[in-house]
C-alpha positions as CSV (number, residue, x, y, z in Angstrom):
1,X,-9.5,-13.0,19.6
2,X,-6.1,-12.6,21.3
3,X,-3.3,-11.2,19.2
4,X,-1.2,-14.3,20.0
5,X,-3.9,-16.5,18.4
6,X,-4.3,-14.3,15.3
7,X,-2.4,-15.0,12.1
8,X,0.0,-12.2,11.0
9,X,-0.4,-10.0,8.0
10,X,2.5,-7.8,6.9
11,X,2.4,-5.1,4.2
12,X,5.3,-2.8,3.2
13,X,4.3,0.4,1.6
14,X,6.6,2.7,-0.4
15,X,6.4,6.3,0.9
16,X,4.9,7.9,-2.2
17,X,2.9,10.3,0.1
18,X,0.3,10.6,-2.7
19,X,-2.5,8.2,-1.8
20,X,-5.5,8.6,-4.2
21,X,-9.1,7.6,-4.5
22,X,-8.2,4.3,-6.2
23,X,-5.9,3.3,-3.3
24,X,-8.6,4.1,-0.8
25,X,-11.6,2.5,-2.4
26,X,-9.7,-0.4,-3.9
27,X,-7.6,-1.4,-0.9
28,X,-7.2,0.7,2.3
29,X,-10.9,0.9,3.1
30,X,-11.0,-2.8,3.2
31,X,-7.9,-3.2,5.3
32,X,-9.6,-1.5,8.3
33,X,-11.6,-4.6,9.1
34,X,-8.6,-7.0,8.8
35,X,-7.5,-6.0,12.4
36,X,-10.5,-7.9,13.8
37,X,-9.2,-11.2,12.4
38,X,-5.4,-10.7,11.9
39,X,-2.4,-9.2,13.7
40,X,-1.5,-6.5,11.2
41,X,1.8,-4.9,10.5
42,X,1.9,-1.9,8.1
43,X,5.4,-0.6,7.4
44,X,6.4,2.5,5.5
45,X,9.4,1.0,3.6
46,X,11.7,4.1,3.4
47,X,14.8,1.9,3.1
48,X,13.4,0.4,-0.1
49,X,12.8,3.8,-1.6
50,X,16.4,4.8,-1.7
51,X,17.2,2.3,-4.5
52,X,16.1,5.3,-6.6
53,X,17.6,8.7,-5.8
54,X,15.4,10.7,-3.4
55,X,15.4,14.3,-2.2
56,X,15.9,13.9,1.5
57,X,13.4,16.5,2.8
58,X,10.8,15.3,0.4
59,X,11.3,11.6,1.4
60,X,10.9,12.5,5.1
61,X,7.7,14.6,4.3
62,X,6.2,11.8,2.2
63,X,6.8,9.1,4.9
64,X,5.0,11.2,7.5
65,X,2.3,12.2,5.1
66,X,1.6,8.6,4.2
67,X,1.5,7.5,7.9
68,X,-0.9,10.3,8.7
69,X,-3.1,9.3,5.8
70,X,-3.3,5.6,6.8
71,X,-4.4,6.6,10.3
72,X,-6.9,9.1,8.8
73,X,-8.3,6.3,6.6
74,X,-9.2,4.3,9.7
75,X,-6.1,2.2,10.4
76,X,-6.2,2.6,14.2
77,X,-2.6,2.5,15.6
78,X,-3.9,0.8,18.7
79,X,-5.2,-2.1,16.6
80,X,-2.5,-2.2,13.9
81,X,1.3,-1.9,14.2
82,X,2.2,1.1,12.0
83,X,5.9,1.9,11.8
84,X,8.7,3.2,9.6
85,X,11.1,0.6,8.3
86,X,14.4,2.4,9.1
87,X,13.3,2.7,12.8
88,X,13.6,-1.1,13.2
89,X,17.3,-2.0,12.5
90,X,16.5,-5.7,12.4
91,X,15.2,-5.3,8.9
92,X,18.7,-4.3,7.6
93,X,20.4,-7.0,9.7
94,X,18.2,-9.8,8.5
95,X,18.4,-8.4,5.0
96,X,22.1,-9.0,5.0
97,X,21.8,-12.5,6.3
98,X,19.2,-13.4,3.7
99,X,21.5,-12.0,0.9
100,X,23.8,-14.9,1.8
101,X,20.9,-17.4,1.3
102,X,19.6,-16.0,-1.9
103,X,21.0,-17.2,-5.2
104,X,22.3,-14.7,-7.8
105,X,20.1,-16.3,-10.5
106,X,17.0,-15.9,-8.4
107,X,17.6,-12.1,-8.1
108,X,18.5,-11.7,-11.8
109,X,15.1,-13.2,-12.8
110,X,13.1,-10.6,-10.8
111,X,11.0,-8.6,-13.3
112,X,11.0,-5.4,-11.2
113,X,14.8,-5.3,-11.3
114,X,14.6,-5.4,-15.1
115,X,11.9,-2.8,-15.2
116,X,13.6,-0.4,-12.7
117,X,17.0,-0.8,-14.4
118,X,15.4,0.3,-17.7
119,X,13.8,3.3,-16.1
120,X,16.9,4.3,-14.1
121,X,19.7,3.3,-16.4
122,X,22.1,5.9,-14.9
123,X,21.7,4.3,-11.4
124,X,21.7,0.5,-11.5
125,X,23.0,0.0,-8.0
126,X,23.5,-3.1,-5.8
127,X,20.4,-2.2,-3.7
128,X,18.2,-2.3,-6.8
129,X,19.4,-5.8,-7.4
130,X,19.2,-7.2,-3.8
131,X,16.2,-5.3,-2.5
132,X,14.0,-8.5,-2.9
133,X,16.0,-10.0,0.0
134,X,15.3,-7.0,2.1
135,X,11.6,-7.4,1.2
136,X,11.9,-11.1,2.3
137,X,13.5,-9.9,5.6
138,X,10.6,-7.5,6.1
139,X,8.1,-10.3,5.8
140,X,10.0,-13.1,7.6
141,X,10.9,-11.0,10.6
142,X,7.3,-11.0,11.8
143,X,6.7,-14.7,11.3
144,X,4.1,-13.6,8.7
145,X,1.3,-15.9,7.6
146,X,-0.1,-13.7,4.8
147,X,1.1,-10.9,2.6
148,X,-1.5,-8.8,0.7
149,X,-0.2,-8.6,-2.8
150,X,-1.3,-7.7,-6.3
151,X,-0.2,-9.8,-9.3
152,X,3.0,-7.6,-9.8
153,X,4.2,-8.5,-6.3
154,X,3.5,-12.3,-6.2
155,X,7.1,-13.0,-7.4
156,X,8.5,-11.3,-4.3
157,X,6.4,-13.5,-2.0
158,X,7.4,-16.6,-3.9
159,X,11.1,-15.6,-3.4
160,X,10.4,-15.0,0.3
161,X,8.9,-18.5,0.5
162,X,11.9,-20.1,-1.3
163,X,14.4,-18.3,1.1
164,X,12.4,-19.3,4.2
165,X,12.2,-23.0,3.1
166,X,16.0,-23.0,2.2
167,X,16.9,-21.6,5.6
168,X,14.6,-23.9,7.4
169,X,16.0,-26.9,5.6
170,X,19.5,-26.0,6.6
171,X,19.0,-24.9,10.2
172,X,15.6,-26.3,11.3
173,X,12.3,-24.5,11.7
174,X,13.1,-20.8,11.9
175,X,10.7,-18.9,9.7
176,X,7.0,-19.3,8.9
177,X,6.6,-19.8,5.2
178,X,4.3,-16.9,4.1
179,X,1.4,-17.2,1.7
180,X,0.3,-14.5,-0.7
181,X,-3.1,-13.1,0.4
182,X,-5.6,-11.6,-2.0
183,X,-7.7,-9.5,0.4
184,X,-11.3,-8.5,-0.3
185,X,-10.9,-5.7,-2.9
186,X,-13.1,-2.8,-3.4
187,X,-13.9,-1.1,-6.6
188,X,-11.4,-1.0,-9.4
189,X,-11.1,2.7,-10.0
190,X,-10.0,3.9,-13.4
191,X,-8.5,7.3,-14.3
192,X,-10.8,10.2,-14.9
193,X,-9.0,11.2,-18.1
194,X,-8.4,7.6,-19.3
195,X,-11.1,5.3,-18.1
196,X,-9.3,2.3,-19.6
197,X,-6.3,2.6,-17.3
198,X,-6.2,2.3,-13.5
199,X,-6.2,5.6,-11.6
200,X,-2.5,6.6,-11.2
201,X,-0.5,9.4,-9.7
202,X,1.4,9.5,-13.0
203,X,-1.7,11.2,-14.5
204,X,-2.4,13.9,-12.0
205,X,-5.3,15.4,-14.0
206,X,-7.1,12.1,-14.0
207,X,-6.2,11.2,-10.4
208,X,-8.1,12.3,-7.3
209,X,-5.7,12.5,-4.4
210,X,-6.9,12.1,-0.8
211,X,-5.4,15.5,0.0
212,X,-7.0,17.4,-2.9
213,X,-9.1,20.4,-2.0
214,X,-12.9,20.3,-2.7
215,X,-12.3,22.8,-5.6
216,X,-9.6,20.5,-7.2
217,X,-11.9,17.4,-6.9
218,X,-14.8,19.3,-8.4
219,X,-12.7,20.5,-11.3
220,X,-11.3,17.0,-12.0
221,X,-14.8,15.5,-12.1
222,X,-16.2,18.2,-14.3
223,X,-13.4,17.4,-16.8
224,X,-13.8,13.7,-16.5
225,X,-14.1,11.7,-19.7
226,X,-17.5,10.4,-20.3
227,X,-18.2,9.1,-23.9
228,X,-18.3,10.5,-27.4
229,X,-21.8,9.2,-28.1
230,X,-24.7,11.5,-28.5
231,X,-26.8,9.6,-26.0
232,X,-25.8,11.7,-23.0
233,X,-27.4,9.0,-20.8
234,X,-26.2,7.6,-17.4
235,X,-26.2,3.9,-18.1
236,X,-23.9,1.2,-16.9
237,X,-22.4,-0.3,-20.0
238,X,-18.6,-0.8,-19.4
239,X,-17.7,-1.9,-23.0
240,X,-19.8,0.8,-24.7
241,X,-19.4,3.6,-22.1
242,X,-16.3,3.0,-20.0
243,X,-16.1,6.6,-18.8
244,X,-19.7,6.7,-17.5
245,X,-19.3,3.2,-16.1
246,X,-16.2,4.3,-14.1
247,X,-18.0,7.4,-12.7
248,X,-21.0,5.1,-11.8
249,X,-18.5,2.7,-10.1
250,X,-17.0,5.6,-8.1
251,X,-20.5,7.0,-7.2
252,X,-21.7,3.5,-6.1
253,X,-18.6,3.0,-4.0
254,X,-19.0,6.2,-2.0
255,X,-22.8,6.2,-1.7
256,X,-23.6,2.5,-1.5
257,X,-26.2,2.9,-4.2
258,X,-26.6,0.2,-6.9
259,X,-26.1,0.9,-10.6
260,X,-29.8,0.5,-11.1
261,X,-30.5,3.1,-8.4
262,X,-28.0,5.5,-10.0
263,X,-29.5,5.0,-13.4
264,X,-33.0,5.9,-12.0
265,X,-31.6,8.9,-10.0
266,X,-30.0,10.5,-13.2
267,X,-32.6,9.4,-15.7
268,X,-33.0,12.2,-18.3
269,X,-30.5,14.5,-16.5
270,X,-27.4,13.9,-18.6
271,X,-23.7,14.1,-17.9
272,X,-23.8,17.8,-17.0
273,X,-25.7,17.0,-13.9
274,X,-24.1,13.5,-13.2
275,X,-20.4,14.5,-13.2
276,X,-20.7,17.3,-10.6
277,X,-22.9,15.0,-8.4
278,X,-20.2,12.3,-8.4
279,X,-17.6,15.0,-7.6
280,X,-19.7,16.3,-4.7
281,X,-20.2,12.7,-3.3
282,X,-16.4,12.1,-3.4
283,X,-15.7,15.5,-1.8
284,X,-17.9,14.5,1.2
285,X,-16.3,11.1,1.4
286,X,-12.8,12.4,1.4
287,X,-13.4,15.5,3.5
288,X,-13.1,13.8,6.9
289,X,-10.0,11.9,5.8
290,X,-8.2,15.0,4.5
291,X,-9.1,17.0,7.6
292,X,-8.0,14.2,10.0
293,X,-4.7,13.8,8.0
294,X,-4.1,17.5,8.2
295,X,-4.9,17.5,12.0
296,X,-2.4,14.6,12.6
297,X,0.3,16.2,10.5
298,X,-0.1,19.4,12.5
299,X,0.2,17.5,15.8
300,X,3.8,16.5,15.6
301,X,3.9,15.0,19.1
302,X,0.9,12.7,18.3
303,X,2.4,11.6,14.9
304,X,5.8,10.9,16.6
305,X,4.0,8.8,19.3
306,X,2.4,6.7,16.6
307,X,5.6,5.8,14.8
308,X,7.5,5.5,18.1
309,X,5.1,3.0,19.6
310,X,4.8,1.2,16.3
311,X,8.5,0.8,16.1
312,X,8.7,-0.5,19.7
313,X,6.0,-3.1,19.0
314,X,7.6,-4.1,15.7
315,X,11.0,-4.3,17.3
316,X,9.8,-6.6,20.1
317,X,8.7,-9.2,17.5
318,X,11.6,-8.6,15.1
319,X,14.2,-8.9,17.9
320,X,13.0,-12.4,18.8
321,X,13.2,-13.6,15.2
322,X,16.7,-12.2,14.6
323,X,18.0,-13.6,17.9
324,X,16.8,-17.1,16.8
325,X,18.5,-16.6,13.3
326,X,21.8,-15.5,14.8
327,X,21.8,-18.5,17.2
328,X,21.1,-20.9,14.3
329,X,24.0,-19.3,12.4
330,X,26.4,-19.7,15.2
331,X,27.0,-16.1,16.0
332,X,28.3,-15.3,19.5
333,X,25.4,-14.1,21.6
334,X,25.2,-10.3,21.6
335,X,26.1,-8.7,25.0
336,X,23.7,-6.3,26.7
337,X,25.2,-2.9,25.8
């Protein structure tokens, strides 16, 4: 299918730089096939990240690390538009315009503003309050049809829809009104030290990062919580044995084996055999991803070519949308400088 006929998917990703097994198995692994059906834009949203104070060198390093990891996970830059937000100035320009079409009350109701204000009480800045309009600009610039979101981000897509509808009603059809998109999700991976909570980088001992060494991965799985019962039996019973169920879920996701097959494989062998086996399977799954990410990071010219070409492709689309917006607003046409 030609790109022009495909619907557009946009996703903006904060440059945490610390992608983990849950991110990969739960989402990124399934994004790879979306390029067959959609025109996909994946943006490292570094401008969003500065609503919270950042260490400059670390921010730069994390943005490049995350970009390399996405490519290593299978997001082909020839089939997906991968770029860094601050490289496409139209994001900031449309963000300002949309500030003027977003109501104060709408922004004050955003739950993430309340949450982040509580966490960063010493730095409740204007950007923290208005960043949902920048997020709306990110989405609307690309005439986006679908935005992959979890429950915690649905409110932002709803605001983007409201802003698009308001602008369209005032000036005529300008923006596509985007829909939230719940993509096919992979396994819900829980933490190794707390199998009742999702795997998170806030718990580094219970979190397996894509860039962890084989020794680190092996150590984390050997320490993984199983269960306090005396059964010492590999059996899928999420309510009774959440730790074992989580390890079985991980093992199933990386090997393709069913829970029944896993139970047969480890019948009578106990946790002392099962946990290292899960660790080894994860090591082999992540090994090519880690090695490819390291190779990309060491090839600065290649990495630069990815984000340069991505920014050029993104700018070509963003420029058309912004030109249309400026014309609707009555701005004098920009001269060729």
